Steps between C-alpha positions, in 0.01 A plus 500: 500500500783342707531219254524737202762697679708184560485409146621857386781485743609150373476625137698821589789283645504265201518806258785656714710186505451433129612859422811462730600196307462663170707796630786286644523311165511839299763640766730186432477548135591867532794432724629245254490778225197362319278800505315387178337210676479680834287789381176300421533319831522830689183620307326180573581532885398863491170406342452213755548742798258753346231211447549394864385852631126409445544256803615766732518879542610666181755715695663181641861596590634146449380476149635847421848395618500195264373703208766745550771242501365378172515849356861551634599174343377614163671842543830332560442318164441839333137421438280695748146377519248779427136447480581125478711546195880458480761522219864370540764587246817292472700818475433873562762618241617386151837640389600505131824567303501776229452244237164384633374146538209302647458412870195379692347507845266248662160636618325317788149610597165370631313730259322326218700703245768767461626724213759770425338843553808714391846450368774742367500576123851355468366160613261233377324237722336173458313265744544115511331321786637651816800660334537858360763535229655838455717602202708832486605666191850606448590812683706722245529794748786527741267561792345212695115478520260389775124446541231271640274228361142496659302179540130498582334214694139496608491882519839538675807621349860388553824631340865411463796687388681469153831647418747507215860624471595756250710429189866488595716691262774358284755703695361410847462126453841455346674723764348290776642200325843673486491576857412141597786363279748757645418391847536140408846581355607676819401193704715292290788744513478499877495118514824495302345370175655779292485332154122452528463850659688662201281306245190637682633868517563476120143397454373794706731736297379377167125528621556865614629575155201323335244683727646846376470394136174303518263665761320804386346586843823581695384798736731805532604404859591135410754286688706381208778765536809327673352158463769397251776657706378309809519158304862596383609582854355182634683309237822669580438424879501138398853554374406486131626754237251686296590608147262697264549703185130639521355222268658186639574409853714227632572365838816323603578316836867611460742688254812340622623132562816415692640150486799356690795332315319168498218632294139371535143598408295808600164630399344834406122559471402705205137639466409726209195619312682453169381213281833316560843539641826338413883507584655709213852469634660252741800506720763294328587291813130423590205338334145641533171317458142643516251291695159679507557837666833392635854527363725225623866604470783246548864576536786242466791491739752782471837327487679833482586735781356815357141616547292478169209729431270565214146616420193285397256696299121432517273634220124557567300674253680838446701463820845370546665466844818350624567249771858515646638152533830461696695204620787504762834361403660192652646551847868570550625146585828422668649153451368390170514118462806383318488247218625152594875481387792279589623765727201524713397129487572272791644152461159352579340690207308761711534871427690732739498871521220761550137444576240494228315812386192399724717541814729778386473839678276743320451881559211732420552875537258796467458872584192647640319756693269510791283725704261454792378610845679533833345460825759628739571587853789504756579311821588749773772390740562862638411471866456880541246533223163312558274464212328235281581561136236414249515363138561745206399404148737609221673354194813378353632458133817370351675257264652135546720249329386143524700175473366142526711199515434130454497244233343501157150408624494664848659820618432488881765734634508890447659821598354848450682823584271808505552874515183687634369840581301437828272746696427377844474625863232490756199689656460647834207710652354533146821642349720319260887477497641424165844341419615482142760225432708371229505115564701222357371150566681158436256232501583115455198306398358155485258428212219232478355546154372861504506545875819638673604546852778750583732607795785740481664835631428852401684839535338844493605870477274755657509811268180681608297556814164669560432689728837655609386523877238311692390501862422145639420433861613865588858427337610721208659270248698646197400264227714684257808388673413140393559589137797319353462214738539136392296210583529113464289206574364180370189428286289190441212454256326296222345544170399371162657538162262463209628358167425807314724716719267634777644465846294554819659475847488592869788569737566593860811725560631476856749784581791412723674843529406781723423830327737687731716434807254672729183404304432129506253485231501200257322488168228236448329480151264269323503535126263375235617549135432415123780490259566382138820302397614526142 
């Protein structure tokens, strides 16, 4: 009896160790993501532990622990072991588009055979070795559909989900494409690639029109209304000009070209849905050439002193639109070069007299207007009134006369007198004091290409004050008595003049005069302005 017990204990230990090795091999395969090969090894290990029970008590806790580990491993591989049978599916769901197509799943099982027990009427199935091929018919309905396919293996049933999207309508599919293209165009616009953005906006505009005429399933609460207008507004935001007569549209990057006296070449982008476009009338002092969707306009040098101006006409389908072309006259030049004559020729043969045109003094003149913001306050030097004035935001508007001096090629000096209406003042304790001035400024300037720097004096006349009376630091101050006062100071600033006439600048105005003999207040104003010079 003792000898037989020893043999059983030895066989138990051999069976246990062999089952452990089989489990560890299966576990490694599972952890490596290879459940297909892991599953039969988990099954073999489980069966080995079951067979080892005959050498010890059938309720042996150690064997139960290892059997449970095998079952858990198979569950993690989505193939629980039930009555010694497992089925593993490579996917628990198959998803199809509305058009339908064929897909397959791989079926791994230790059962001798398996088959499809149930599938939806809108599918067909076929078995090939360990693969199940599923084909979906086209879904002609707008709603999606979903069901399960049931597989039987050795009396057990397993199922997986099958789903198919509904048919997307003509309206919805093309609308989604429009939205995607519109967002792409917005990204191009925000990155500064306006030519590309405008082309994309035009594609969206045409597609919205096509959807209206071609799609028969547009719902009553559709999203097309306003779509064309959003495209047009986005095109205008890019600085382009929209032209339409209802049937034909055209988009221009500009409707005016300005050349200096030297002439040169400039380009206008033309986009249209017309079959073709052409220049039907040219400006006589320029030439125009079509290159793709661009119009290249070239002006020769203007040797006269007068501005010349004409209209170039473009025809596109039934549309005609004009592009204004203007060219500045030659500058007023002092000291024209004299011809070489006996009277101005030295004995050594060299010419005497004035400098050549290239070095002669040249003057450009222009009128303009400007407007902008005032950030104003005062400095308080009155010892009996203690307070801290805050900034007040207001505005100024006015006109100016601009002069630029230099030679023919570079005008680096300037002078600009201005007459402005300026509202300024300060804030204290949540209340605002408003001074309304007429201001005359006299600003010498130094230019470097379009950039200018300026320093100069200014004079002001105070013609209105609000409020008439104010209490500050327990002092009653009659502000109305300041009306009619004069102010003077110095200003310094900088800015930029664009070739097409726009002028942007900023300036600090430093008041030097007290507002009254017994009120030592001086104005301090920061101005930011935009203007246009003709």
